C-alpha positions as CSV (number, residue, x, y, z in Angstrom):
1,M,-5.8,-6.0,24.0
2,A,-8.9,-7.8,22.9
3,E,-9.0,-9.0,19.3
4,G,-11.2,-6.7,17.1
5,K,-11.5,-4.0,19.7
6,S,-10.1,-0.6,18.4
7,L,-8.2,1.9,20.5
8,T,-7.2,5.4,19.6
9,W,-4.3,5.3,17.1
10,N,-2.2,7.3,14.8
11,M,0.7,6.8,12.4
12,K,2.8,8.5,9.8
13,G,5.5,7.5,7.4
14,V,6.2,6.7,3.8
15,L,3.6,5.0,1.5
16,V,4.8,3.0,-1.6
17,I,2.1,2.4,-4.2
18,A,2.1,0.1,-7.3
19,C,-0.5,-1.2,-9.7
20,N,-1.3,-2.4,-13.2
21,C,-2.4,1.0,-14.5
22,D,-0.5,3.3,-16.9
23,Y,1.8,6.0,-15.4
24,G,-0.2,8.4,-13.3
25,C,-3.1,5.9,-12.6
26,P,-6.5,7.4,-13.7
27,C,-8.0,6.2,-10.4
28,N,-6.2,9.2,-8.8
29,V,-8.7,11.4,-10.5
30,N,-11.8,9.1,-10.3
31,G,-11.2,7.6,-13.7
32,R,-11.5,4.0,-14.7
33,P,-8.5,1.6,-14.3
34,S,-6.3,1.7,-17.4
35,L,-6.9,-2.0,-18.2
36,G,-10.5,-2.2,-16.9
37,K,-9.5,-3.8,-13.6
38,C,-7.3,-3.0,-10.6
39,E,-4.4,-5.2,-9.5
40,G,-2.1,-3.5,-7.0
41,G,-1.6,-2.3,-3.5
42,W,0.3,-0.4,-0.9
43,T,3.2,-0.8,1.5
44,W,3.1,1.5,4.6
45,Q,6.5,2.1,6.2
46,I,5.6,3.3,9.7
47,E,8.1,5.9,10.9
48,Q,6.1,6.7,14.0
49,G,2.9,5.1,15.2
50,V,0.9,4.1,18.3
51,Y,-2.1,2.0,18.9
52,G,-3.4,2.9,22.3
53,D,-0.1,3.1,24.2
54,L,1.6,0.5,22.0
55,K,4.4,1.8,19.7
56,L,4.5,0.7,16.1
57,D,7.6,2.6,15.1
58,G,9.8,1.1,12.4
59,L,7.4,-1.6,11.2
60,S,6.1,-2.2,7.7
61,I,2.7,-3.5,6.5
62,G,1.2,-4.2,3.1
63,L,-2.2,-4.7,1.4
64,Y,-2.3,-6.2,-2.1
65,C,-5.4,-6.7,-4.0
66,N,-7.2,-7.9,-7.2
67,W,-10.4,-6.2,-8.1
68,P,-12.3,-7.4,-11.3
69,A,-13.2,-3.8,-12.2
70,A,-12.8,-0.4,-10.4
71,I,-12.1,-0.5,-6.7
72,H,-15.4,1.0,-5.6
73,E,-17.3,-1.6,-7.6
74,G,-16.1,-4.3,-5.1
75,N,-15.7,-8.0,-5.3
76,G,-12.0,-7.8,-4.7
77,V,-9.7,-10.4,-3.3
78,A,-6.9,-9.2,-1.1
79,T,-4.1,-10.4,1.1
80,Y,-2.2,-8.5,3.8
81,L,1.3,-8.6,5.1
82,I,2.8,-7.8,8.5
83,D,6.4,-7.2,9.4
84,E,7.6,-10.4,11.1
85,R,9.7,-8.2,13.5
86,A,6.4,-7.1,15.2
87,D,5.9,-8.8,18.6
88,E,2.5,-10.4,19.4
89,P,0.8,-7.3,20.9
90,Q,2.0,-5.3,17.8
91,R,0.8,-8.0,15.5
92,A,-2.6,-8.0,17.1
93,A,-2.9,-4.2,16.8
94,L,-1.9,-4.3,13.1
95,R,-4.4,-7.1,12.4
96,V,-7.2,-4.9,13.8
97,L,-6.1,-2.1,11.5
98,L,-5.5,-4.0,8.3
99,E,-8.8,-6.0,8.7
100,G,-10.7,-2.7,8.7
101,N,-11.8,-2.7,12.3
102,A,-10.4,0.6,13.4
103,G,-11.1,3.1,10.6
104,G,-8.4,4.6,8.4
105,P,-8.2,3.6,4.7
106,W,-8.3,-0.1,5.6
107,G,-11.9,0.3,6.9
108,I,-13.0,1.7,3.5
109,F,-11.1,-0.9,1.5
110,R,-12.5,-3.7,3.5
111,R,-16.0,-2.9,2.2
112,T,-14.7,-3.5,-1.4
113,F,-13.4,-7.1,-0.7
114,S,-15.3,-10.3,-1.0
115,E,-12.2,-12.1,0.4
116,L,-9.5,-10.8,2.7
117,H,-6.7,-13.3,3.4
118,G,-3.9,-13.0,5.9
119,P,-2.0,-12.1,7.9
120,R,1.2,-13.3,6.3
121,Y,4.2,-12.5,8.4
122,V,7.2,-11.6,6.3
123,R,10.7,-10.3,6.6
124,Y,10.8,-6.8,5.1
125,E,13.8,-5.2,3.5
126,V,13.0,-1.5,3.0
127,D,15.2,1.1,1.4
128,G,14.1,4.3,3.2
129,D,15.7,6.5,0.5
130,T,13.0,9.2,0.0
131,N,14.2,9.7,-3.6
132,L,13.1,6.2,-4.7
133,P,11.9,3.8,-2.0
134,R,12.3,0.1,-2.6
135,V,10.5,-2.7,-0.8
136,L,11.2,-6.5,-0.6
137,A,9.1,-8.8,1.6
138,A,10.6,-12.3,1.4
139,D,9.2,-14.0,-1.7
140,A,5.8,-12.3,-1.3
141,L,6.5,-8.9,-2.7
142,A,9.0,-6.9,-4.7
143,V,8.5,-3.2,-5.5
144,D,11.5,-1.4,-7.2
145,L,10.6,2.1,-8.4
146,E,12.2,4.1,-11.2
147,Y,11.9,7.6,-12.6
148,I,9.8,8.1,-15.7
149,R,11.8,9.3,-18.7
150,N,11.0,11.7,-21.4
151,P,10.6,9.5,-24.6
152,V,12.4,12.1,-26.8
153,T,15.3,13.3,-24.6
154,G,15.7,10.4,-22.3
155,E,15.8,12.8,-19.3
156,T,14.0,11.9,-16.1
157,I,10.8,13.8,-15.3
158,H,9.4,14.4,-11.8
159,P,5.6,14.6,-11.9
160,R,3.6,14.9,-8.7
161,V,-0.1,14.6,-7.9
162,V,-1.9,16.6,-5.1
163,L,-5.0,15.0,-3.7
164,P,-6.7,17.1,-1.1
165,E,-9.5,14.4,-0.7
166,G,-7.0,11.5,-1.1
167,L,-7.8,8.4,0.8
168,V,-4.3,7.0,1.3
169,V,-2.1,10.0,0.5
170,K,-2.6,13.7,0.0
171,E,0.4,14.2,-2.3
172,A,2.6,11.8,-4.1
173,A,5.6,11.6,-6.5
174,L,4.6,9.7,-9.7
175,V,7.1,7.2,-11.0
176,G,7.2,3.8,-12.7
177,T,8.0,0.3,-11.5
178,K,11.2,-1.3,-12.6
179,Q,9.8,-4.3,-10.8
180,F,6.5,-5.0,-9.2
181,K,5.7,-8.6,-8.3
182,V,3.3,-10.1,-5.8
183,K,3.3,-13.9,-5.1
184,D,0.7,-15.3,-2.8
185,D,-1.8,-18.2,-2.8
186,H,-4.6,-15.8,-3.3
187,V,-3.2,-12.7,-5.0
188,S,-0.3,-13.1,-7.5
189,Y,0.8,-10.9,-10.5
190,D,3.7,-9.2,-12.2
191,H,3.1,-5.7,-13.3
192,S,6.7,-4.5,-13.7
193,G,7.0,-1.4,-15.9
194,R,3.6,0.1,-14.9
195,Y,2.4,2.7,-12.4
196,G,4.2,3.5,-9.2
197,A,4.1,6.3,-6.7
198,F,5.2,7.2,-3.2
199,G,4.5,9.9,-0.6
200,F,4.1,10.8,3.0
201,F,1.0,9.5,4.9
202,Q,-0.5,10.5,8.2
203,Y,-3.6,8.8,9.7
204,F,-5.6,9.0,12.9
205,G,-8.4,6.8,14.1
206,P,-10.7,5.3,14.8
């Protein structure tokens, strides 16, 4: 497979989202980021996927970013992670995708970055529990989700968002982050206790 050349592809699985916004994240409804800027990203746990005739099943990938304002206003700095278990053909395919050369959400995000760093190959530890997914990627990333609690009763609540025009997910469970840390030479932050979400994704391209 030639570098940068896109083949027909598709994938589906579980997407884990975290950022510095308040619970619910106003970006979901085209609002401004809660704190005026966006620091966060996504981990895609690929349950089934192909790039051309190359299988991508069982691999995880991540994109973590720092935008100085809203995402669509650009000038972001990002870094991307690839599961170290991927062999070289799989790594090449995932680079094409994450660098925005084959459509999908990554092609749109790429236009908002002034810098995209990577790939960084990491060992993923993924808890596939669909109740509350958990992601660790060596010392680069930790996302540990928790349910939001009613401040009066202390009971857990289970809000969801439906996004028919959603870029990365069409429906997601809204939660918080017990832990959300990114450590990289280019993108680093700790936004534990802020917005988290997860849901099913399915993409086709290019």
